[in-house]
N, C-alpha and C positions, 0 to 999 in steps of 0.2 A: 504494500500500500504506500502511496506517496505521503510525504510529510505534509502537515497542515501549515499553511502560511499564518504568521502572526500578524494581527492588525497593528501596524506600527503606531497609529494614532492612539490606540488604546494602551499600548505598551508604554508610551511616554506619560500617560496620565495616571496609571495605576501600578502598584507594586504588590507583590505577595509578601506576607509576613512569614515568620518561621513556622507558624502553626497552620499556614494555608489560608488565612483570611486575606481579604483584599483591602489594601490601604489606598486612600485617595486624599487629595488636598481640597480645600474649600474654594468655592467660587466667591466673587465679589470682593477681591483683594487687589485689583489692578489699578483702579483710578476712582475718582470721586470719593475719597476717603475722609474728607474734612467733615462731612455730615454724620459720620458714624462715630459712635462712642469709642473711647480708648479700650474699654473692656471687650467690646464686640470685635474690634480689630485684632486684639490679642488672641481671642478665641479662634478667629479665622486663620491665624498663623499655624495653629496646631493641626496635624493630620487627623483624619477620621477614618472610620471603617465603612465600607460599602454595606448596605443593608443586606440581609440574608436573601431577600427577593432578587436583588440585582447581582448578587455574587456569582451565581451559576452562569449567567449570561456573560459576565466579564471573563470568567475563567475559560470559557469556550473560545474567546477571542485572543487570549494569550496562553496558548496550550503548553509552551515549553518554559514558562517562567518558574 
């Protein structure tokens, strides 16, 4: 069987943790930051995990990660 191609756009946005969960970064951190509170901007800096519903879909797109 041929190898499955990795979706490169997905590979750049998501990483797998050691336990196999999918890690992602937050949106809304690129510009127009003056109107957001300091606490919200700090929270957006930290990575987050993909929900269990979306995890299966992401893992299919990055098969060899």
